N, C-alpha and C positions, 0 to 999 in steps of 0.2 A: 425359668428361661426368659420370659418376657421382662421380668424385673432386671435381669442382666443386660438385655438388649437396651432397655431404657437408660440404664446406668452408663453404658458406653456411648449411647447417643448424647447424653448430657456432657460427658467428659470431652468427647470430640468437639462438640459445639462450643464449649468453653475455650478449648485450644484454638479453634478457628475464628473465634468471634471478631477480634480486632482486624486481621487481614480481610476477613469476609466483608465486614462493614465498609472497609476502605475500598475493596474491589467493587462492591455493588454501587456505592455512591460515586466513585470515580468513573464507573461505566456510564453514568448519566452525562458526563462531560461530552461524550460523542454526539448524542442528539442535540445537546445545547450548542455545540460548535456548528452543527448542520443548520440549525434554525435561527439562532440568535447571534452568531458571530460570523456570518457568511458575508464575504465581500461581493460587491456588485459584479455581475458577469461582464466580461470583456470579450467582444468578438474580434479576434485577431485576424485581420485581413491577410489572405495568402500573399506571399512575395512573388508577384508576377512581373515578368520582363516584357516591355514593349519593344519588340524586335525592330521596329522601324527606326529606332535610335541606335541600332547596332550595324549600320551599313558599313561604317569604317571603324575598324577595331584591330588591335594587335592579337595575333593568335596565342592561345594559351601556352602551347609548347615553347614558343619563343620567350615568353615572359618567365616561364619556369626556369629555363636555361639561364636567363639574365639574373634571376634571383638565386641561382645556384641551389635549386630544389631538385634533387635527384629522384626522390620518391615521396609520395604523399598518400593520404587515405580518403580525401574528400575534395571535390571541386564542384562549385556551382556559381551562379550569378546573384549578386545583390545590388541594390541601389542605395546610395547614401549621398545626401546633399546634392541631388541632381546629376550625379555621376554613377556609372556602372563599374563594378569591380568583380574580378574573379575571387571567390572565397575559397581559400586553400587550407586544408588542415594537414599539418606535417607532424609525424611522430619522430621526435629527435631527442636522443638521450633519454628515452622512456618518458618524455614529457610531450604533452599535446601543445602544439603551437599553431595558431590560426593566422594566416597571412591574407592581406587584401591587396590584390594587384590591379590597378586601374586598367580597364580594357583599352583605353586610349594610349597606353604605353608610357604615360607620364609618371612622375614621381608622386608618391602620396605616403603620408604617415598614419593612415587610418588604422586604428587598433580594434581588436575584437570587442573590448569594453565600450568603445565609442559607438560601434555599430549596435551592440545590445542596448545601449542607452537610447539610441535613436528609435529602435523598435519599441522600447518601453514607453517613450514619450508619445510616439505616434499612436500606439494601440490604446494607451490609457487616457490620452489627451490631458495629462497632468504634468506639472513640473516635477523634475527629479531632484530630490534632496541629497541623497547619498547612494552609494553603490559599492558592492563588493563581490568577489568571485567566491562561489560556494563549490567546494570540491569533495565534501563529505556530507552524508546525511546526518541530521540532528533532530532533537525533539521539535524544533520549529519547522524544519523541512525534513520530514521523516521519509523512510525508505519507500513508503507507499507512492511517493511521487516519481520514483523509478529513474528519472533522468539526471545525470551528472556529466560534466560540470555545468553549472548554470550561474547566471548573474542575478544577484538580489538587489532590487532597487527600492528605496524608500520614497514613496510618493508624497506630494504635498498634502494629501488628505489623511496621511498617517498610515496608509496601507502599504503592503509589501508585494512587489511583483517579481516573479522569477522567470527569466528568459533563457531559452536554449537557442543559441545563435545558429548552430548547424541545422537543427530541425526547424528553425525559424518559427518558434511557437512559444506560447506561455505554458509553463509547467505548473504554476501555482499562483494564486492571487489571494492573499490573506490579510485579515484585519489584525491589529495588535492583540485584540482580545482572543482571536482564534489561535494565534501562535502561543499566547500565554496558556490558554486552556490545553492546547496540544502538549505543551511542556509538562503540565501537571498530569495529563492523561498518561503520557509515556512513563512518568516516574511512579505514579500511584497505581495505575492499572496494569502496566506491563513491567514494572520494576526495573527500568533502565538505569536506576541509580546503582544497581548491583553489578551490572555488566551489559555487554551488547546483546543483540537479539539471539545469538547462537552460543552465548557463554553458558557452560554447565552450572556455574555458580548462580546464575539467574534461573535457569530452567528447572533444576532439581528441586529447590525449595518451593517453587510454584507448582510443580507436579505433585509434591508431597501434600501441599495444602489442598489442591484440587481433588486429589484422591481421598483425602480426609473428609472433605465436604461431600463427596460422592457416597462414602460409607455412612456418614452421619445421616444423609437424606434417606438412604435405603433402610437404615435401622429405624429411623423415626417413622417412615412410611409403613414398614412391616409391623412394628410394634403397635402403633396407634391404630392401624387398620384392624388388627386382631382384637384390640382392646375396645374398639369403638362401641360395640353393643353394650359394654359394661359402663363406659364413661360418658356416653352421650347423655345430654341433659337439656331440658328446655330452659334452664336458667342460663342467662348470659353473664358470664364472669370472665376474668382474665385467663383462667385455665381453659375454658371452653373456646375462647377466641384463639389462644395459642395452638390448641390441638386442631381446631377446624381450619384455620388459615394455613397452618403448617402442612396439613394433609392436602389442601387445595393447591398450594404452591410448590409442593415437593417435586412434582414432575418437572416444573420449570427449573428448579435447582439441579435436577438430574441432567437436564439438557445443557445448562450453563457449565456444569462441572465436566461432563464428558467431552463437550466440544472444546473446552479449554485444554483438557488433557490431550486431545487429538492435535490441536495446534502446537502445543508445547513439544510433543513427541516429534512432530514434523520439523521443529527447529534443530533437531540433532542431524538433519540431512539438508544442509544449506543448498540452495539452488545456485551453484557457482556460475552458471551461464549468465546470470544477471550482472556479474561483475566483469564479464568478458568484454573488452573493447574490440570491436570488429577489426579483423585483420584484412581490410580491403586495400592491400598494398598496390599502389599504382606507380609504375616506373615511368619517368618522364620520357625516356627513349622509346618506350612502347606505345606512346600516344601517337597513332598514325592517322588520326582524322581530326577535323576541326569541329568541336562540340557546338560552337556558336552557329556555324553553318547548318549543322544538323537541327539545331533548335529552330532556325529560320525556316528550313525546308518543311519541318514537321508542323509548324504553326502552334507549337506548344507554349507553355508559360514559363518554364525554367528547365534546368537540367541538373543532374548529378552524374558523376563518372563512377562506373562500377567495373570491376575486373572479374572475368570468368575465364578460367583456363588460360591465364596469361594474356588474354585479349581484353582491351579496354573498350567499353561501350558508353555511349551517352544515354543515360536513362532520362528520357524527356517526360516532364510532368505537365499534365493538362488538368485544369480544375473544372469539374462539371458539378454544379450545385454544391460547391465546397468539397466535393469528393475528389481525391487525387487519382488520376488515371495515368498509367505508365506505358510508354513504348520505348523500344531500344534501337538505337541508330549508330551507324558509323558514317561512311560516305552516303549510305542509303539505309532504308529500313532493314533490319536483320530478323532472323527467326528466333532470336532470344525472347523469352517471355518471363513473366513474374515467377512461374513455377520453377523454371530452370535456375533463375537467380536464387530463389529460396533454397533449392536443393544444394546449390553451390555453397551458400552461407552455412547451412547445417553441416555439410561435409567438412568445411574448413574449420568451423568452431567446435563442433561436437563429434566429428567423425561419424556422422549418421548418413547412411546412404542406402539405396535399395529401390525397389519398384514402388512407385507412388500409386496408391489406390484411391486417394481423395485429395483434391486441391480446390481451394476456394479463396476469394479475396473478401476480406471483412472491412467494411467502411464505417461501421458503428458498433458500439458495445451491445452485447446480447447474451443469449444462453451459453454459447460456446466460447465467448471471449468477454469477460467481465470488465467493468469500469476500473477495477483495481489494477489492471495491467497498463492503463494510461495511454500506451502508444497506439497510434492509428495512422494510416491503414496498415493491416497486416495480411500476409499470405499464410493460410493454414494448410498443413500437409499431414497426411497419414501414410505410413508405409505398410506394405503387405506383410513384412516380417514382424511388425509390431503394431497392429491396427488399433490397440487400446491407447496408444500415445498420440496426442495431437500437438504438433509444433506450430507456433505462431511466429512469423518473421516479419520485421518491419523493413520493407524493401528499400526505402529511400535513405535509411541510415545504416542498414546492415546489422542492426541489433536483433537478437532473439528475444522476443517479448514474453513468451510463455512456453512452458513445456508441461502439458497436462496429461498425466497418466491416471490409472485407476485409483491410486492412493491420493493423488492431488484432487481428483474429482470428488472422491469420498470426503476428503477433508473440507473442501469448499462447500459441499452440500451440508455436511454436519454443522460447520460453523455458521453458514448462511441461514439455515433453517432453524437450528436449535439454539443459536446464540444471538443472531441478529434478526430472527423472525421474518425472513424474506417471504414466507408463505402468506404473510399479511399484506404484501405489497399491493394486491388488488384493491384494498380499501384506502390506499394512499400512504405516503411516507409519514405525514403528520400524525394520523390516527395510530399507525403502527408504532411510532416512537412514544406516543402517549401510553399505549398499552405496556410497552417495555418498561417505561418509567414507573408505572403503577406496580408492575411485578417486582422491580428492584426495590422500591420503597416498601412494598409489602414484605419482601424477604427480610429486609433490614429490621422492620418493625417486629416481625415474628422472632428474629434472633434476639433483639434487645428485650422483648417481653419475656421470652423463655429464660434468658439470663437473669432478669429481675425476679421472676418466680422462683428460680433455683436458689438465688441468693437469699430471698426472703424466707424460703423454706429452711435453708441451712441455718439462717439466723434464729428462726423460731426453734429449731431443734436444739441449737446450742443453748438458747435461753432456758428451754425446758430441761435440758440436762443439768444446767447450772442450778435450776430450782430444785430438781430432784436431789442433787448432791447436797444442797443447802438443807433440805428437809431431812435427808438421811443423817447429816451431821448433827442437826438439832435433836433428832430422835435418839441418836447414840449418846449425846450429851445428857439427855433426860434419863436414859437408862442407867448411865453411870452414876448419876446423882442419886437415883432411887436405890441403887445397889449400895 
């Protein structure tokens, strides 16, 4: 029985050797990116409007009529080259178009790319070499960044800055080395060269190999544990090192394999809400108040327009220690709040509604809303009919940032604790990543050592068989001669 288990352990190990080594070594690219290819942090100053310069202005509704914009999905204020503009996003012929209408009513040819370039130059304090619009995720700008479309700027220091003009924020700041490592990580660790993240052609082979590694680890752990009283030795040789290190690291491999399978299975159920563009349709004829007047009265720093039940409101933004606070105005303050807006967005996009039993505003990443979601701030809601699901909505853009149910929470815990070792976070990110690197290199060393021992044994057995056959032939020849 044990001999059969060991035989299958070796066979599966040989079958998985090459992809396993590639997986383990490419996994080291992630901590390398975090520690050795990180771009300097840029603090993007909030886009705040000094309302004392807005005493004389053209009303937004009049400018919309003049520009023949009948419906739009976003409106706020921006400053460019000493002038203020209404920033308007229009969905036209299934394409997003961003217009900039000067508040003074004069003619201007300002484009979205020019404004993005100004933000990039202002925030980075670097000269811009090149720019392009990014409308799809890629290995250089992966889906983990969440936000599209964005503008990618090449800076004079060689780094790349990604700007979201509607959110008025930086979505990524990468070095060339980081983007190169990200490219190889995506191809070698997640196999994007086969297909996209939800392609069965990519998921099924990876599931097969992850399952094979799981079975191999279980067989080795079981067989060598039972055999340990017979094979343990005070002599330190390659066999002892392979068995001892393999037993010590087998639990780590079980964690890597099972968490990988959990993530891969989850890819069969794509979170379609992430691809949903908010349907915050605002009709020009329904705009019955002056948002600039509301901004001046409120003493806020900027505004966005939002629609709830066919009514348009000014969502006034105020920055308090870099945290965004929201109030909702028309001619005067209204009883609209963040919770009502989040409920409306969830109903409009996911058809989710009901009695809310939990509502909270999240201004920083934490246990209930991880850094992987990127968007801040968000309003979190739970409903009485489904309290296990937590919805996170970004109020100033209308995007649903996360939907976390029991499955998603289990997947996040499984991957976070058994694949990325977040339980070691209290000792610091650097020591945690060093431990993970040692484990990965240890697993690769055990795999290569075990393969070399197997091949050496096979070679010895083959030579012994050839020697026996040669001896038997010589004996047979002597016997015939004597006869």
